[in-house]
C-alpha positions in Angstrom: -9.8 18.5 -2.5 -8.7 20.1 0.7 -6.1 18.5 2.8 -5.4 14.9 1.6 -3.9 11.7 2.8 -3.0 8.5 0.9 -3.8 5.4 3.1 -2.6 2.1 1.5 -1.4 -1.4 1.9 1.2 -2.8 -0.5 2.8 -6.1 -0.8 6.5 -6.4 -1.7 8.1 -9.8 -2.3 6.7 -12.4 -4.6 4.0 -10.9 -6.8 2.1 -12.1 -9.8 3.3 -10.9 -13.2 6.2 -8.9 -11.8 8.1 -11.5 -9.7 10.0 -10.7 -6.5 9.9 -7.0 -6.0 11.4 -4.8 -3.2 8.7 -2.1 -3.5 5.1 -3.2 -3.8 3.0 -2.0 -6.8 0.5 -0.1 -4.7 3.3 1.7 -2.8 4.5 3.0 -6.2 1.1 4.3 -7.1 0.7 5.8 -3.6 4.1 7.6 -4.0 3.0 9.0 -7.4 -0.2 10.3 -5.8 1.8 11.9 -2.9 4.3 13.4 -5.3 1.7 14.9 -7.6 -0.8 16.1 -5.0 1.3 16.8 -2.0 -0.9 14.5 0.1 0.4 13.0 3.3 0.8 9.3 3.5 0.1 6.4 5.8 1.1 2.9 4.9 -0.8 0.0 6.5 2.0 -2.4 7.4 1.7 -6.0 8.5 4.5 -8.5 8.5 2.1 -11.4 8.3 2.8 -11.9 4.6 6.6 -11.3 4.6 8.6 -13.8 2.6 5.6 -15.8 1.4 5.6 -17.2 -2.1 2.8 -16.1 -4.3 0.7 -19.3 -4.3 0.7 -19.8 -0.5 -0.1 -16.1 -0.1 -3.1 -16.4 -2.3 -4.3 -19.4 -0.3 -3.9 -17.4 3.0 -5.6 -14.4 1.6 -8.6 -16.5 0.5 -8.8 -18.2 3.9 -8.6 -14.8 5.7 -11.5 -13.5 3.6 -13.6 -16.6 4.1 -13.1 -16.4 7.9 -13.5 -12.6 8.1 -10.1 -12.4 9.8 -8.9 -8.9 10.6 -5.0 -9.1 10.7 -3.3 -6.5 12.9 -1.1 -3.7 11.4 1.5 -1.5 12.8 1.2 2.2 13.8 -1.7 4.5 13.3 -2.3 7.6 11.3 -2.1 10.9 13.1 -5.3 13.0 13.4 -7.4 11.8 10.5 -9.9 14.6 11.4 -7.6 17.1 9.6 -8.1 15.5 6.2 -10.9 16.2 3.8 -9.9 13.7 1.1 -8.6 10.2 1.7 -7.1 8.1 -1.1 -7.6 4.4 -0.1 -5.4 1.9 -2.0 -4.4 -1.7 -2.1 -4.0 -4.7 -4.3 -7.0 -6.7 -5.3 -6.9 -10.1 -3.5 -9.9 -12.4 -4.2 -12.0 -9.6 -5.6 -11.4 -6.9 -3.0 -8.8 -5.3 -0.8 -6.7 -7.5 1.5 -8.3 -8.2 4.9 -5.7 -6.0 6.6 -7.5 -3.1 4.9 -10.7 -4.1 6.6 -8.9 -4.0 9.9 -8.2 -0.3 9.2 -11.9 0.2 8.1 -13.1 -1.2 11.3 -10.8 0.9 13.4 -11.1 4.4 11.8 -14.2 6.4 10.9 -13.9 8.2 7.6 -17.6 9.0 7.2 -18.1 12.6 6.1 -14.9 12.6 4.0 -14.3 12.3 0.3 -12.8 8.8 -0.3 -11.0 8.0 -3.5 -10.4 4.2 -3.9 -7.5 2.9 -6.0 -6.2 -0.5 -6.8 -3.4 -2.4 -8.4 -4.3 -5.7 -10.0 -3.6 -8.2 -12.7 -7.1 -8.5 -14.2 -9.5 -7.7 -11.4 -9.8 -4.0 -12.0 -11.5 -2.5 -9.0 -13.3 -5.7 -8.0 -15.6 -5.1 -5.1 -13.3 -2.4 -3.5 -15.6 0.5 -4.3 -18.7 -1.2 -2.9 -16.8 -2.4 0.1 -15.5 1.1 0.9 -19.1 2.4 0.5 -20.3 -0.3 2.9 -17.6 0.6 5.4 -18.3 4.3 5.2 -21.9 4.9 4.1 -21.8 8.6 5.0 -18.6 9.3 3.0 -18.5 10.6 -0.6 -16.8 7.8 -2.6 -15.7 8.9 -6.0 -13.0 9.1 -8.6 -11.9 5.4 -8.3 -8.9 4.2 -10.3 -7.2 0.9 -11.0 -4.0 0.0 -12.8 -2.3 -3.2 -13.7 0.5 -4.0 -11.3 2.9 -4.8 -14.2 2.3 -1.2 -15.5 2.9 0.8 -12.4 6.7 1.2 -12.8 6.1 3.1 -16.0 2.6 4.3 -15.2 3.1 7.7 -13.6 1.5 9.4 -16.6 -1.6 7.3 -16.2 -1.8 8.2 -12.5 -1.3 11.9 -13.4 -4.0 11.8 -16.0 -6.4 10.2 -13.6 -5.7 12.7 -10.9 -6.2 15.6 -13.3 -9.6 14.2 -14.3 -10.8 14.1 -10.7 -9.3 17.3 -9.4 -11.3 20.2 -10.7 
């Protein structure tokens, strides 16, 4: 896989099926990937959704998607050129990644890299995430995608490990 980084957005707070959580589901999966592979990590952080209850957050996420909004995020990853493989992760909101992920996609060029999408969800699976990553990065090699139910992540390290073993040859 070469040098790898895990880039992800995760939502703590009020979440479907798991209630109010201090660490978001996707962060837990990203941490598993980092622990198992030794990859670096960059978390896409926005405070736009902090403290929101689940239903209003869903409404806002739908509105952002319909309007093509690209919410800002904090910080930036260091020297993405050094990475061969990029794990891209997030929850599935309205069939794809949250709009803040698209802000990242519009800002950073990952063409020419291997991109491995992963999602947490409560029934959407990968949604359109894989096709959206391919659209954002048409010259990247997108493969090895993975999804896991959010309510399974806290006991799902084995599933993540099995997935990683299946894609790392």
